[in-house]
CHARMM internal coordinates of N, CA and C (Angstrom, degrees):
IC EDIT
DIST 1 N 1 CA 1.4237
DIST 1 CA 1 C 1.5745
ANGL 1 N 1 CA 1 C 103.62
DIST 1 C 2 N 1.3730
ANGL 1 CA 1 C 2 N 116.80
DIHE 1 N 1 CA 1 C 2 N 142.60
DIST 2 N 2 CA 1.4558
ANGL 1 C 2 N 2 CA 123.78
DIHE 1 CA 1 C 2 N 2 CA -176.30
DIST 2 CA 2 C 1.6165
ANGL 2 N 2 CA 2 C 106.94
DIHE 1 C 2 N 2 CA 2 C -72.81
DIST 2 C 3 N 1.2887
ANGL 2 CA 2 C 3 N 119.03
DIHE 2 N 2 CA 2 C 3 N 131.71
DIST 3 N 3 CA 1.4511
ANGL 2 C 3 N 3 CA 122.75
DIHE 2 CA 2 C 3 N 3 CA 175.77
DIST 3 CA 3 C 1.5430
ANGL 3 N 3 CA 3 C 108.77
DIHE 2 C 3 N 3 CA 3 C -87.22
DIST 3 C 4 N 1.3650
ANGL 3 CA 3 C 4 N 120.23
DIHE 3 N 3 CA 3 C 4 N 135.81
DIST 4 N 4 CA 1.3764
ANGL 3 C 4 N 4 CA 119.11
DIHE 3 CA 3 C 4 N 4 CA 173.74
DIST 4 CA 4 C 1.4807
ANGL 4 N 4 CA 4 C 116.21
DIHE 3 C 4 N 4 CA 4 C -85.40
DIST 4 C 5 N 1.2360
ANGL 4 CA 4 C 5 N 119.62
DIHE 4 N 4 CA 4 C 5 N 151.20
DIST 5 N 5 CA 1.4126
ANGL 4 C 5 N 5 CA 124.88
DIHE 4 CA 4 C 5 N 5 CA -172.44
DIST 5 CA 5 C 1.6702
ANGL 5 N 5 CA 5 C 102.23
DIHE 4 C 5 N 5 CA 5 C -85.37
DIST 5 C 6 N 1.3766
ANGL 5 CA 5 C 6 N 111.58
DIHE 5 N 5 CA 5 C 6 N 87.38
DIST 6 N 6 CA 1.5058
ANGL 5 C 6 N 6 CA 114.52
DIHE 5 CA 5 C 6 N 6 CA -176.91
DIST 6 CA 6 C 1.5497
ANGL 6 N 6 CA 6 C 107.45
DIHE 5 C 6 N 6 CA 6 C -117.81
DIST 6 C 7 N 1.3028
ANGL 6 CA 6 C 7 N 111.89
DIHE 6 N 6 CA 6 C 7 N 98.38
DIST 7 N 7 CA 1.5317
ANGL 6 C 7 N 7 CA 120.40
DIHE 6 CA 6 C 7 N 7 CA -179.20
DIST 7 CA 7 C 1.5204
ANGL 7 N 7 CA 7 C 108.47
DIHE 6 C 7 N 7 CA 7 C -75.70
DIST 7 C 8 N 1.3876
ANGL 7 CA 7 C 8 N 120.95
DIHE 7 N 7 CA 7 C 8 N -30.60
DIST 8 N 8 CA 1.3846
ANGL 7 C 8 N 8 CA 121.81
DIHE 7 CA 7 C 8 N 8 CA 178.21
DIST 8 CA 8 C 1.5560
ANGL 8 N 8 CA 8 C 108.04
DIHE 7 C 8 N 8 CA 8 C -125.68
DIST 8 C 9 N 1.3158
ANGL 8 CA 8 C 9 N 111.82
DIHE 8 N 8 CA 8 C 9 N 151.41
DIST 9 N 9 CA 1.4403
ANGL 8 C 9 N 9 CA 118.14
DIHE 8 CA 8 C 9 N 9 CA 178.41
DIST 9 CA 9 C 1.4509
ANGL 9 N 9 CA 9 C 113.48
DIHE 8 C 9 N 9 CA 9 C -91.35
DIST 9 C 10 N 1.3408
ANGL 9 CA 9 C 10 N 115.09
DIHE 9 N 9 CA 9 C 10 N 6.59
DIST 10 N 10 CA 1.4923
ANGL 9 C 10 N 10 CA 116.76
DIHE 9 CA 9 C 10 N 10 CA 179.68
DIST 10 CA 10 C 1.5522
ANGL 10 N 10 CA 10 C 112.24
DIHE 9 C 10 N 10 CA 10 C -102.70
DIST 10 C 11 N 1.2525
ANGL 10 CA 10 C 11 N 120.08
DIHE 10 N 10 CA 10 C 11 N 154.19
DIST 11 N 11 CA 1.4808
ANGL 10 C 11 N 11 CA 125.61
DIHE 10 CA 10 C 11 N 11 CA -173.46
DIST 11 CA 11 C 1.6768
ANGL 11 N 11 CA 11 C 98.36
DIHE 10 C 11 N 11 CA 11 C -75.30
DIST 11 C 12 N 1.2922
ANGL 11 CA 11 C 12 N 121.40
DIHE 11 N 11 CA 11 C 12 N 120.21
DIST 12 N 12 CA 1.3398
ANGL 11 C 12 N 12 CA 123.74
DIHE 11 CA 11 C 12 N 12 CA -176.81
DIST 12 CA 12 C 1.5278
ANGL 12 N 12 CA 12 C 111.23
DIHE 11 C 12 N 12 CA 12 C -72.84
DIST 12 C 13 N 1.3285
ANGL 12 CA 12 C 13 N 118.68
DIHE 12 N 12 CA 12 C 13 N -23.63
DIST 13 N 13 CA 1.4953
ANGL 12 C 13 N 13 CA 122.13
DIHE 12 CA 12 C 13 N 13 CA -175.83
DIST 13 CA 13 C 1.6437
ANGL 13 N 13 CA 13 C 106.88
DIHE 12 C 13 N 13 CA 13 C -80.69
DIST 13 C 14 N 1.2342
ANGL 13 CA 13 C 14 N 118.81
DIHE 13 N 13 CA 13 C 14 N -30.62
DIST 14 N 14 CA 1.4114
ANGL 13 C 14 N 14 CA 121.45
DIHE 13 CA 13 C 14 N 14 CA -172.69
DIST 14 CA 14 C 1.4386
ANGL 14 N 14 CA 14 C 119.37
DIHE 13 C 14 N 14 CA 14 C -127.90
DIST 14 C 15 N 1.3360
ANGL 14 CA 14 C 15 N 116.08
DIHE 14 N 14 CA 14 C 15 N 1.83
DIST 15 N 15 CA 1.4083
ANGL 14 C 15 N 15 CA 122.39
DIHE 14 CA 14 C 15 N 15 CA 177.75
DIST 15 CA 15 C 1.6359
ANGL 15 N 15 CA 15 C 115.36
DIHE 14 C 15 N 15 CA 15 C 70.89
DIST 15 C 16 N 1.3029
ANGL 15 CA 15 C 16 N 117.40
DIHE 15 N 15 CA 15 C 16 N 1.77
DIST 16 N 16 CA 1.3964
ANGL 15 C 16 N 16 CA 120.92
DIHE 15 CA 15 C 16 N 16 CA -170.98
DIST 16 CA 16 C 1.6611
ANGL 16 N 16 CA 16 C 108.30
DIHE 15 C 16 N 16 CA 16 C -86.99
DIST 16 C 17 N 1.2106
ANGL 16 CA 16 C 17 N 115.26
DIHE 16 N 16 CA 16 C 17 N 154.88
DIST 17 N 17 CA 1.4755
ANGL 16 C 17 N 17 CA 119.42
DIHE 16 CA 16 C 17 N 17 CA -179.28
DIST 17 CA 17 C 1.6949
ANGL 17 N 17 CA 17 C 104.94
DIHE 16 C 17 N 17 CA 17 C -67.67
DIST 17 C 18 N 1.1697
ANGL 17 CA 17 C 18 N 118.07
DIHE 17 N 17 CA 17 C 18 N 133.59
DIST 18 N 18 CA 1.5631
ANGL 17 C 18 N 18 CA 120.82
DIHE 17 CA 17 C 18 N 18 CA -177.59
DIST 18 CA 18 C 1.5556
ANGL 18 N 18 CA 18 C 110.95
DIHE 17 C 18 N 18 CA 18 C -86.40
DIST 18 C 19 N 1.3083
ANGL 18 CA 18 C 19 N 110.58
DIHE 18 N 18 CA 18 C 19 N 131.42
DIST 19 N 19 CA 1.4830
ANGL 18 C 19 N 19 CA 117.12
DIHE 18 CA 18 C 19 N 19 CA 176.64
DIST 19 CA 19 C 1.5437
ANGL 19 N 19 CA 19 C 106.22
DIHE 18 C 19 N 19 CA 19 C -92.77
DIST 19 C 20 N 1.4278
ANGL 19 CA 19 C 20 N 114.04
DIHE 19 N 19 CA 19 C 20 N 164.25
DIST 20 N 20 CA 1.3978
ANGL 19 C 20 N 20 CA 114.91
DIHE 19 CA 19 C 20 N 20 CA 178.51
DIST 20 CA 20 C 1.6660
ANGL 20 N 20 CA 20 C 112.77
DIHE 19 C 20 N 20 CA 20 C -64.15
DIST 20 C 21 N 1.3578
ANGL 20 CA 20 C 21 N 117.29
DIHE 20 N 20 CA 20 C 21 N -30.51
DIST 21 N 21 CA 1.4029
ANGL 20 C 21 N 21 CA 117.64
DIHE 20 CA 20 C 21 N 21 CA 175.23
DIST 21 CA 21 C 1.5239
ANGL 21 N 21 CA 21 C 113.21
DIHE 20 C 21 N 21 CA 21 C -60.76
DIST 21 C 22 N 1.3182
ANGL 21 CA 21 C 22 N 118.23
DIHE 21 N 21 CA 21 C 22 N -37.89
DIST 22 N 22 CA 1.3586
ANGL 21 C 22 N 22 CA 118.75
DIHE 21 CA 21 C 22 N 22 CA -179.79
DIST 22 CA 22 C 1.5827
ANGL 22 N 22 CA 22 C 113.03
DIHE 21 C 22 N 22 CA 22 C -72.74
DIST 22 C 23 N 1.3230
ANGL 22 CA 22 C 23 N 112.11
DIHE 22 N 22 CA 22 C 23 N -33.48
DIST 23 N 23 CA 1.4705
ANGL 22 C 23 N 23 CA 118.29
DIHE 22 CA 22 C 23 N 23 CA 171.72
DIST 23 CA 23 C 1.5339
ANGL 23 N 23 CA 23 C 112.74
DIHE 22 C 23 N 23 CA 23 C -61.11
DIST 23 C 24 N 1.4239
ANGL 23 CA 23 C 24 N 114.39
DIHE 23 N 23 CA 23 C 24 N -48.95
DIST 24 N 24 CA 1.4335
ANGL 23 C 24 N 24 CA 119.87
DIHE 23 CA 23 C 24 N 24 CA 179.25
DIST 24 CA 24 C 1.6470
ANGL 24 N 24 CA 24 C 107.75
DIHE 23 C 24 N 24 CA 24 C -59.25
DIST 24 C 25 N 1.3361
ANGL 24 CA 24 C 25 N 114.95
DIHE 24 N 24 CA 24 C 25 N -42.48
DIST 25 N 25 CA 1.5428
ANGL 24 C 25 N 25 CA 113.82
DIHE 24 CA 24 C 25 N 25 CA -176.60
DIST 25 CA 25 C 1.5306
ANGL 25 N 25 CA 25 C 105.07
DIHE 24 C 25 N 25 CA 25 C -65.66
DIST 25 C 26 N 1.4063
ANGL 25 CA 25 C 26 N 123.87
DIHE 25 N 25 CA 25 C 26 N -41.78
DIST 26 N 26 CA 1.2746
ANGL 25 C 26 N 26 CA 116.98
DIHE 25 CA 25 C 26 N 26 CA 177.08
DIST 26 CA 26 C 1.5220
ANGL 26 N 26 CA 26 C 119.33
DIHE 25 C 26 N 26 CA 26 C -57.83
DIST 26 C 27 N 1.3603
ANGL 26 CA 26 C 27 N 110.53
DIHE 26 N 26 CA 26 C 27 N -41.19
DIST 27 N 27 CA 1.4346
ANGL 26 C 27 N 27 CA 119.69
DIHE 26 CA 26 C 27 N 27 CA -179.98
DIST 27 CA 27 C 1.5458
ANGL 27 N 27 CA 27 C 111.74
DIHE 26 C 27 N 27 CA 27 C -60.47
DIST 27 C 28 N 1.3132
ANGL 27 CA 27 C 28 N 116.96
DIHE 27 N 27 CA 27 C 28 N -43.52
DIST 28 N 28 CA 1.4297
ANGL 27 C 28 N 28 CA 120.53
DIHE 27 CA 27 C 28 N 28 CA 177.33
DIST 28 CA 28 C 1.4924
ANGL 28 N 28 CA 28 C 114.08
DIHE 27 C 28 N 28 CA 28 C -63.46
DIST 28 C 29 N 1.3384
ANGL 28 CA 28 C 29 N 113.61
DIHE 28 N 28 CA 28 C 29 N -46.65
DIST 29 N 29 CA 1.5563
ANGL 28 C 29 N 29 CA 120.34
DIHE 28 CA 28 C 29 N 29 CA -177.38
DIST 29 CA 29 C 1.5146
ANGL 29 N 29 CA 29 C 111.32
DIHE 28 C 29 N 29 CA 29 C -69.49
DIST 29 C 30 N 1.3758
ANGL 29 CA 29 C 30 N 120.25
DIHE 29 N 29 CA 29 C 30 N -34.84
DIST 30 N 30 CA 1.5378
ANGL 29 C 30 N 30 CA 119.05
DIHE 29 CA 29 C 30 N 30 CA -168.57
DIST 30 CA 30 C 1.5547
ANGL 30 N 30 CA 30 C 109.29
DIHE 29 C 30 N 30 CA 30 C -116.41
DIST 30 C 31 N 1.1829
ANGL 30 CA 30 C 31 N 123.00
DIHE 30 N 30 CA 30 C 31 N -27.45
DIST 31 N 31 CA 1.4910
ANGL 30 C 31 N 31 CA 123.33
DIHE 30 CA 30 C 31 N 31 CA -165.88
DIST 31 CA 31 C 1.5177
ANGL 31 N 31 CA 31 C 119.14
DIHE 30 C 31 N 31 CA 31 C -109.33
DIST 31 C 32 N 1.3505
ANGL 31 CA 31 C 32 N 109.86
DIHE 31 N 31 CA 31 C 32 N -38.03
DIST 32 N 32 CA 1.4382
ANGL 31 C 32 N 32 CA 116.91
DIHE 31 CA 31 C 32 N 32 CA -170.77
DIST 32 CA 32 C 1.5192
ANGL 32 N 32 CA 32 C 115.14
DIHE 31 C 32 N 32 CA 32 C -61.66
DIST 32 C 33 N 1.2857
ANGL 32 CA 32 C 33 N 117.71
DIHE 32 N 32 CA 32 C 33 N -27.61
DIST 33 N 33 CA 1.4225
ANGL 32 C 33 N 33 CA 125.98
DIHE 32 CA 32 C 33 N 33 CA -168.33
DIST 33 CA 33 C 1.5597
ANGL 33 N 33 CA 33 C 108.38
DIHE 32 C 33 N 33 CA 33 C -73.26
DIST 33 C 34 N 1.1971
ANGL 33 CA 33 C 34 N 117.16
DIHE 33 N 33 CA 33 C 34 N -5.63
DIST 34 N 34 CA 1.5238
ANGL 33 C 34 N 34 CA 125.21
DIHE 33 CA 33 C 34 N 34 CA 175.21
DIST 34 CA 34 C 1.6655
ANGL 34 N 34 CA 34 C 108.02
DIHE 33 C 34 N 34 CA 34 C -82.23
DIST 34 C 35 N 1.2181
ANGL 34 CA 34 C 35 N 117.79
DIHE 34 N 34 CA 34 C 35 N -14.08
DIST 35 N 35 CA 1.4478
ANGL 34 C 35 N 35 CA 122.22
DIHE 34 CA 34 C 35 N 35 CA -177.64
DIST 35 CA 35 C 1.5390
ANGL 35 N 35 CA 35 C 112.23
DIHE 34 C 35 N 35 CA 35 C -92.58
DIST 35 C 36 N 1.3132
ANGL 35 CA 35 C 36 N 114.49
DIHE 35 N 35 CA 35 C 36 N 158.75
DIST 36 N 36 CA 1.5623
ANGL 35 C 36 N 36 CA 114.48
DIHE 35 CA 35 C 36 N 36 CA 173.61
DIST 36 CA 36 C 1.5557
ANGL 36 N 36 CA 36 C 111.52
DIHE 35 C 36 N 36 CA 36 C -58.80
DIST 36 C 37 N 1.2200
ANGL 36 CA 36 C 37 N 115.31
DIHE 36 N 36 CA 36 C 37 N 151.19
DIST 37 N 37 CA 1.5504
ANGL 36 C 37 N 37 CA 122.21
DIHE 36 CA 36 C 37 N 37 CA -173.62
DIST 37 CA 37 C 1.5697
ANGL 37 N 37 CA 37 C 107.46
DIHE 36 C 37 N 37 CA 37 C -60.56
DIST 37 C 38 N 1.2589
ANGL 37 CA 37 C 38 N 121.06
DIHE 37 N 37 CA 37 C 38 N -38.35
DIST 38 N 38 CA 1.5525
ANGL 37 C 38 N 38 CA 119.37
DIHE 37 CA 37 C 38 N 38 CA -178.96
DIST 38 CA 38 C 1.4509
ANGL 38 N 38 CA 38 C 108.21
DIHE 37 C 38 N 38 CA 38 C -73.61
DIST 38 C 39 N 1.3403
ANGL 38 CA 38 C 39 N 122.29
DIHE 38 N 38 CA 38 C 39 N -29.97
DIST 39 N 39 CA 1.5314
ANGL 38 C 39 N 39 CA 126.04
DIHE 38 CA 38 C 39 N 39 CA 172.93
DIST 39 CA 39 C 1.4704
ANGL 39 N 39 CA 39 C 112.51
DIHE 38 C 39 N 39 CA 39 C -67.95
DIST 39 C 40 N 1.3874
ANGL 39 CA 39 C 40 N 117.63
DIHE 39 N 39 CA 39 C 40 N -40.11
DIST 40 N 40 CA 1.5267
ANGL 39 C 40 N 40 CA 121.79
DIHE 39 CA 39 C 40 N 40 CA 174.44
DIST 40 CA 40 C 1.5051
ANGL 40 N 40 CA 40 C 110.41
DIHE 39 C 40 N 40 CA 40 C -58.77
DIST 40 C 41 N 1.3962
ANGL 40 CA 40 C 41 N 114.03
DIHE 40 N 40 CA 40 C 41 N -47.04
DIST 41 N 41 CA 1.5054
ANGL 40 C 41 N 41 CA 120.07
DIHE 40 CA 40 C 41 N 41 CA -175.07
DIST 41 CA 41 C 1.5334
ANGL 41 N 41 CA 41 C 106.79
DIHE 40 C 41 N 41 CA 41 C -61.21
DIST 41 C 42 N 1.3664
ANGL 41 CA 41 C 42 N 117.31
DIHE 41 N 41 CA 41 C 42 N -47.27
DIST 42 N 42 CA 1.4118
ANGL 41 C 42 N 42 CA 118.47
DIHE 41 CA 41 C 42 N 42 CA -175.16
DIST 42 CA 42 C 1.5520
ANGL 42 N 42 CA 42 C 112.08
DIHE 41 C 42 N 42 CA 42 C -69.60
DIST 42 C 43 N 1.3685
ANGL 42 CA 42 C 43 N 116.69
DIHE 42 N 42 CA 42 C 43 N -32.50
DIST 43 N 43 CA 1.4693
ANGL 42 C 43 N 43 CA 118.85
DIHE 42 CA 42 C 43 N 43 CA 179.37
DIST 43 CA 43 C 1.4274
ANGL 43 N 43 CA 43 C 109.22
DIHE 42 C 43 N 43 CA 43 C -67.50
DIST 43 C 44 N 1.3714
ANGL 43 CA 43 C 44 N 116.66
DIHE 43 N 43 CA 43 C 44 N -49.78
DIST 44 N 44 CA 1.3410
ANGL 43 C 44 N 44 CA 122.13
DIHE 43 CA 43 C 44 N 44 CA -169.38
DIST 44 CA 44 C 1.5975
ANGL 44 N 44 CA 44 C 108.93
DIHE 43 C 44 N 44 CA 44 C -67.25
DIST 44 C 45 N 1.3778
ANGL 44 CA 44 C 45 N 118.73
DIHE 44 N 44 CA 44 C 45 N -35.54
DIST 45 N 45 CA 1.4539
ANGL 44 C 45 N 45 CA 120.16
DIHE 44 CA 44 C 45 N 45 CA 176.14
DIST 45 CA 45 C 1.5308
ANGL 45 N 45 CA 45 C 109.81
DIHE 44 C 45 N 45 CA 45 C -65.24
DIST 45 C 46 N 1.3109
ANGL 45 CA 45 C 46 N 123.30
DIHE 45 N 45 CA 45 C 46 N -42.06
DIST 46 N 46 CA 1.3869
ANGL 45 C 46 N 46 CA 124.04
DIHE 45 CA 45 C 46 N 46 CA 178.85
DIST 46 CA 46 C 1.6090
ANGL 46 N 46 CA 46 C 112.48
DIHE 45 C 46 N 46 CA 46 C -66.31
DIST 46 C 47 N 1.3185
ANGL 46 CA 46 C 47 N 111.13
DIHE 46 N 46 CA 46 C 47 N -44.90
DIST 47 N 47 CA 1.4811
ANGL 46 C 47 N 47 CA 115.61
DIHE 46 CA 46 C 47 N 47 CA -179.38
DIST 47 CA 47 C 1.5104
ANGL 47 N 47 CA 47 C 109.99
DIHE 46 C 47 N 47 CA 47 C -64.16
DIST 47 C 48 N 1.3711
ANGL 47 CA 47 C 48 N 125.89
DIHE 47 N 47 CA 47 C 48 N -32.40
DIST 48 N 48 CA 1.4172
ANGL 47 C 48 N 48 CA 124.32
DIHE 47 CA 47 C 48 N 48 CA -173.72
DIST 48 CA 48 C 1.4955
ANGL 48 N 48 CA 48 C 107.12
DIHE 47 C 48 N 48 CA 48 C -91.68
DIST 48 C 49 N 1.3343
ANGL 48 CA 48 C 49 N 118.39
DIHE 48 N 48 CA 48 C 49 N -35.82
DIST 49 N 49 CA 1.4298
ANGL 48 C 49 N 49 CA 122.80
DIHE 48 CA 48 C 49 N 49 CA 178.18
DIST 49 CA 49 C 1.5833
ANGL 49 N 49 CA 49 C 116.60
DIHE 48 C 49 N 49 CA 49 C -69.23
DIST 49 C 50 N 1.3402
ANGL 49 CA 49 C 50 N 114.82
DIHE 49 N 49 CA 49 C 50 N -43.89
DIST 50 N 50 CA 1.3810
ANGL 49 C 50 N 50 CA 121.23
DIHE 49 CA 49 C 50 N 50 CA -166.83
DIST 50 CA 50 C 1.5812
ANGL 50 N 50 CA 50 C 111.14
DIHE 49 C 50 N 50 CA 50 C -117.82
DIST 50 C 51 N 1.2994
ANGL 50 CA 50 C 51 N 116.75
DIHE 50 N 50 CA 50 C 51 N -52.30
DIST 51 N 51 CA 1.5160
ANGL 50 C 51 N 51 CA 118.03
DIHE 50 CA 50 C 51 N 51 CA -163.10
DIST 51 CA 51 C 1.6370
ANGL 51 N 51 CA 51 C 104.88
DIHE 50 C 51 N 51 CA 51 C -77.90
DIST 51 C 52 N 1.3157
ANGL 51 CA 51 C 52 N 122.12
DIHE 51 N 51 CA 51 C 52 N -47.44
DIST 52 N 52 CA 1.2876
ANGL 51 C 52 N 52 CA 118.81
DIHE 51 CA 51 C 52 N 52 CA -175.84
DIST 52 CA 52 C 1.6065
ANGL 52 N 52 CA 52 C 117.94
DIHE 51 C 52 N 52 CA 52 C -63.66
DIST 52 C 53 N 1.4431
ANGL 52 CA 52 C 53 N 111.14
DIHE 52 N 52 CA 52 C 53 N -43.28
DIST 53 N 53 CA 1.3466
ANGL 52 C 53 N 53 CA 111.27
DIHE 52 CA 52 C 53 N 53 CA 176.26
DIST 53 CA 53 C 1.5306
ANGL 53 N 53 CA 53 C 119.88
DIHE 52 C 53 N 53 CA 53 C -65.55
DIST 53 C 54 N 1.3966
ANGL 53 CA 53 C 54 N 115.13
DIHE 53 N 53 CA 53 C 54 N -29.83
DIST 54 N 54 CA 1.4578
ANGL 53 C 54 N 54 CA 116.26
DIHE 53 CA 53 C 54 N 54 CA -179.05
DIST 54 CA 54 C 1.5468
ANGL 54 N 54 CA 54 C 110.40
DIHE 53 C 54 N 54 CA 54 C -92.10
DIST 54 C 55 N 1.3694
ANGL 54 CA 54 C 55 N 120.21
DIHE 54 N 54 CA 54 C 55 N -25.10
DIST 55 N 55 CA 1.5743
ANGL 54 C 55 N 55 CA 114.47
DIHE 54 CA 54 C 55 N 55 CA -174.24
DIST 55 CA 55 C 1.5857
ANGL 55 N 55 CA 55 C 105.41
DIHE 54 C 55 N 55 CA 55 C -129.65
DIST 55 C 56 N 1.3398
ANGL 55 CA 55 C 56 N 127.49
DIHE 55 N 55 CA 55 C 56 N -2.12
DIST 56 N 56 CA 1.3190
ANGL 55 C 56 N 56 CA 123.54
DIHE 55 CA 55 C 56 N 56 CA -173.13
DIST 56 CA 56 C 1.4754
ANGL 56 N 56 CA 56 C 119.86
DIHE 55 C 56 N 56 CA 56 C -58.36
DIST 56 C 57 N 1.1987
ANGL 56 CA 56 C 57 N 119.40
DIHE 56 N 56 CA 56 C 57 N -22.20
DIST 57 N 57 CA 1.5160
ANGL 56 C 57 N 57 CA 122.66
DIHE 56 CA 56 C 57 N 57 CA -179.28
DIST 57 CA 57 C 1.5497
ANGL 57 N 57 CA 57 C 115.20
DIHE 56 C 57 N 57 CA 57 C -97.01
DIST 57 C 58 N 1.2673
ANGL 57 CA 57 C 58 N 111.74
DIHE 57 N 57 CA 57 C 58 N -5.10
DIST 58 N 58 CA 1.4832
ANGL 57 C 58 N 58 CA 123.07
DIHE 57 CA 57 C 58 N 58 CA 173.76
DIST 58 CA 58 C 1.4603
ANGL 58 N 58 CA 58 C 114.89
DIHE 57 C 58 N 58 CA 58 C -69.82
DIST 58 C 59 N 1.2374
ANGL 58 CA 58 C 59 N 121.93
DIHE 58 N 58 CA 58 C 59 N 140.12
DIST 59 N 59 CA 1.4740
ANGL 58 C 59 N 59 CA 124.39
DIHE 58 CA 58 C 59 N 59 CA 169.53
DIST 59 CA 59 C 1.4892
ANGL 59 N 59 CA 59 C 107.70
DIHE 58 C 59 N 59 CA 59 C -73.94
DIST 59 C 60 N 1.3011
ANGL 59 CA 59 C 60 N 118.49
DIHE 59 N 59 CA 59 C 60 N 143.10
DIST 60 N 60 CA 1.4622
ANGL 59 C 60 N 60 CA 123.15
DIHE 59 CA 59 C 60 N 60 CA -177.39
DIST 60 CA 60 C 1.5936
ANGL 60 N 60 CA 60 C 108.69
DIHE 59 C 60 N 60 CA 60 C -56.97
DIST 60 C 61 N 1.3303
ANGL 60 CA 60 C 61 N 121.58
DIHE 60 N 60 CA 60 C 61 N -34.10
DIST 61 N 61 CA 1.4121
ANGL 60 C 61 N 61 CA 119.04
DIHE 60 CA 60 C 61 N 61 CA 177.66
DIST 61 CA 61 C 1.5354
ANGL 61 N 61 CA 61 C 114.42
DIHE 60 C 61 N 61 CA 61 C -67.23
DIST 61 C 62 N 1.3412
ANGL 61 CA 61 C 62 N 119.99
DIHE 61 N 61 CA 61 C 62 N -18.28
DIST 62 N 62 CA 1.4457
ANGL 61 C 62 N 62 CA 124.91
DIHE 61 CA 61 C 62 N 62 CA 176.62
DIST 62 CA 62 C 1.4083
ANGL 62 N 62 CA 62 C 115.56
DIHE 61 C 62 N 62 CA 62 C -83.98
DIST 62 C 63 N 1.2996
ANGL 62 CA 62 C 63 N 119.61
DIHE 62 N 62 CA 62 C 63 N -16.62
DIST 63 N 63 CA 1.4881
ANGL 62 C 63 N 63 CA 121.41
DIHE 62 CA 62 C 63 N 63 CA -176.31
DIST 63 CA 63 C 1.5919
ANGL 63 N 63 CA 63 C 108.43
DIHE 62 C 63 N 63 CA 63 C -94.80
DIST 63 C 64 N 1.3509
ANGL 63 CA 63 C 64 N 113.82
DIHE 63 N 63 CA 63 C 64 N 118.97
DIST 64 N 64 CA 1.3680
ANGL 63 C 64 N 64 CA 122.31
DIHE 63 CA 63 C 64 N 64 CA 175.19
DIST 64 CA 64 C 1.5130
ANGL 64 N 64 CA 64 C 112.72
DIHE 63 C 64 N 64 CA 64 C -111.09
DIST 64 C 65 N 1.3248
ANGL 64 CA 64 C 65 N 115.67
DIHE 64 N 64 CA 64 C 65 N 149.04
DIST 65 N 65 CA 1.4888
ANGL 64 C 65 N 65 CA 120.28
DIHE 64 CA 64 C 65 N 65 CA -175.30
DIST 65 CA 65 C 1.5769
ANGL 65 N 65 CA 65 C 113.34
DIHE 64 C 65 N 65 CA 65 C -57.72
DIST 65 C 66 N 1.3611
ANGL 65 CA 65 C 66 N 114.63
DIHE 65 N 65 CA 65 C 66 N -34.51
DIST 66 N 66 CA 1.4338
ANGL 65 C 66 N 66 CA 121.91
DIHE 65 CA 65 C 66 N 66 CA 179.29
DIST 66 CA 66 C 1.6374
ANGL 66 N 66 CA 66 C 110.17
DIHE 65 C 66 N 66 CA 66 C -62.65
DIST 66 C 67 N 1.2996
ANGL 66 CA 66 C 67 N 111.96
DIHE 66 N 66 CA 66 C 67 N -38.65
DIST 67 N 67 CA 1.5480
ANGL 66 C 67 N 67 CA 118.12
DIHE 66 CA 66 C 67 N 67 CA -178.40
DIST 67 CA 67 C 1.5858
ANGL 67 N 67 CA 67 C 109.39
DIHE 66 C 67 N 67 CA 67 C -69.15
DIST 67 C 68 N 1.3439
ANGL 67 CA 67 C 68 N 114.14
DIHE 67 N 67 CA 67 C 68 N -40.71
DIST 68 N 68 CA 1.4859
ANGL 67 C 68 N 68 CA 114.92
DIHE 67 CA 67 C 68 N 68 CA -175.69
DIST 68 CA 68 C 1.5277
ANGL 68 N 68 CA 68 C 110.27
DIHE 67 C 68 N 68 CA 68 C -74.50
DIST 68 C 69 N 1.3180
ANGL 68 CA 68 C 69 N 121.54
DIHE 68 N 68 CA 68 C 69 N -27.82
DIST 69 N 69 CA 1.3890
ANGL 68 C 69 N 69 CA 122.62
DIHE 68 CA 68 C 69 N 69 CA -177.51
DIST 69 CA 69 C 1.5496
ANGL 69 N 69 CA 69 C 110.02
DIHE 68 C 69 N 69 CA 69 C -65.02
END
COOR INIT
IC SEED 1 N 1 CA 1 C
IC BUILD
């Protein structure tokens, strides 16, 4: 999966702490279109079915790789 260049975990427009759901929404709106259509479909399905329900309300600083694995 493509990694976003996120130097800060706060929302630069509003100064609020960014949740994983907000990051995913940004990714779908601005980044995912660079991928092949079939890859977009697969990523969106996984993000909406598994990632957002499980991790969407967590702040980025709360999510650690060990927890996700």
